[in-house]
C-alpha positions as CSV (number, residue, x, y, z in Angstrom):
1,M,16.4,57.1,87.8
2,F,18.7,54.1,88.7
3,G,15.6,52.0,89.3
4,D,14.2,52.9,85.9
5,M,17.5,51.9,84.3
6,M,17.5,48.5,86.1
7,N,13.9,48.0,85.1
8,M,14.8,48.8,81.5
9,M,17.8,46.4,81.5
10,G,15.5,43.7,82.9
11,K,13.0,44.3,80.1
12,L,15.8,44.1,77.5
13,K,17.1,40.8,78.9
14,E,13.5,39.4,79.0
15,T,13.0,40.5,75.4
16,Q,16.3,38.9,74.3
17,Q,15.1,35.6,75.9
18,K,11.8,35.9,74.1
19,I,13.5,36.5,70.8
20,E,15.6,33.3,71.3
21,E,12.5,31.3,72.2
22,T,10.8,32.7,69.0
23,K,13.8,31.7,66.9
24,K,13.5,28.1,68.3
25,R,9.8,28.0,67.6
26,L,10.3,29.3,64.0
27,D,12.3,26.1,63.4
28,T,9.0,24.2,63.7
29,V,7.0,26.6,61.4
30,L,7.0,25.0,58.0
31,I,6.7,26.9,54.7
32,D,5.5,24.9,51.7
33,E,6.0,26.1,48.1
34,Q,5.6,24.5,44.7
35,S,6.0,25.2,41.1
36,N,2.8,26.3,39.2
37,D,2.4,22.8,37.7
38,G,3.2,21.0,41.0
39,L,6.3,19.2,39.5
40,L,8.6,20.6,42.2
41,K,7.8,21.1,45.9
42,V,9.9,22.4,48.7
43,T,9.4,22.7,52.4
44,L,11.5,24.9,54.6
45,T,11.4,26.3,58.1
46,A,10.6,29.9,58.9
47,N,14.3,30.1,59.8
48,R,15.0,29.3,56.1
49,K,16.4,25.7,56.6
50,I,15.4,23.3,53.8
51,K,13.4,20.3,55.2
52,S,12.4,18.6,52.0
53,I,12.5,18.8,48.2
54,S,10.2,16.7,46.0
55,I,11.0,16.4,42.3
56,D,8.6,14.8,39.7
57,N,10.4,12.3,37.5
58,N,9.5,14.4,34.4
59,L,11.9,17.1,35.6
60,L,14.8,14.7,35.8
61,E,15.0,14.5,32.1
62,D,15.9,18.1,31.6
63,K,18.7,19.4,33.8
64,E,18.4,23.0,32.8
65,Q,14.6,23.0,33.4
66,L,15.2,21.4,36.8
67,E,17.7,24.0,37.8
68,D,15.3,26.8,36.7
69,Y,12.5,25.2,38.8
70,L,14.8,24.9,41.8
71,I,15.8,28.6,41.6
72,L,12.3,29.9,41.2
73,V,10.6,27.7,43.8
74,L,13.4,28.0,46.4
75,N,13.5,31.8,46.0
76,K,9.7,32.0,46.5
77,A,9.9,29.8,49.6
78,I,12.8,31.7,51.1
79,E,10.9,35.0,50.5
80,K,7.8,33.6,52.3
81,A,10.0,32.2,55.2
82,T,11.8,35.5,55.5
83,N,8.5,37.4,55.8
84,V,7.2,35.1,58.5
85,N,10.6,35.2,60.4
86,E,10.9,39.0,60.3
87,T,7.3,39.6,61.2
88,E,7.5,37.2,64.2
89,L,10.8,38.6,65.5
90,A,9.7,42.2,65.0
91,A,6.5,41.6,67.0
92,V,8.5,40.1,69.9
93,A,11.1,42.9,69.8
94,K,8.4,45.6,69.7
95,Q,6.5,44.1,72.6
96,G,9.5,44.1,74.8
97,M,11.1,47.4,74.0
98,P,11.0,50.0,76.7
99,N,9.3,53.3,75.9
100,I,12.2,55.6,75.2
101,P,11.2,59.0,73.9
102,G,12.5,59.6,70.4
103,M,13.2,55.9,69.8
104,D,10.1,54.8,68.0
105,L,11.9,52.1,65.9
106,F,8.9,50.0,64.9
107,K,6.3,52.3,63.3
C-alpha cells in the first residue's frame, strides 16, 4: 500500500509539471478574432493575454462604436482562448490522474 501511495504521489507531481509546461506552451498559441466587417482585429494567447489590436481608421471617428467593437471582439476572443486553455489543461490533468475508485472527475 505504501508503494502505491508513493507511486500515486509521483504521478501527481509529474502531472503538475506537465500542467506547468502546458501553461507555458499556451503562451505561444495565438487566437485571432475580428469583427464581422474586419474593421477590428485582436490576437491573444490561449492564456488570455492580448498580443495585438488592429483598428481600422474608420472606427476612430466614432468613439462609442469603437468601444462596442472592442467589447464584442475581445469577448469572443477571450471565450475562444478560454475554451482552448481549459481543453488543453483538462487533457493533461486527466492523462496524469491516478485511477482512484469513485473519483471520476473528468467524464
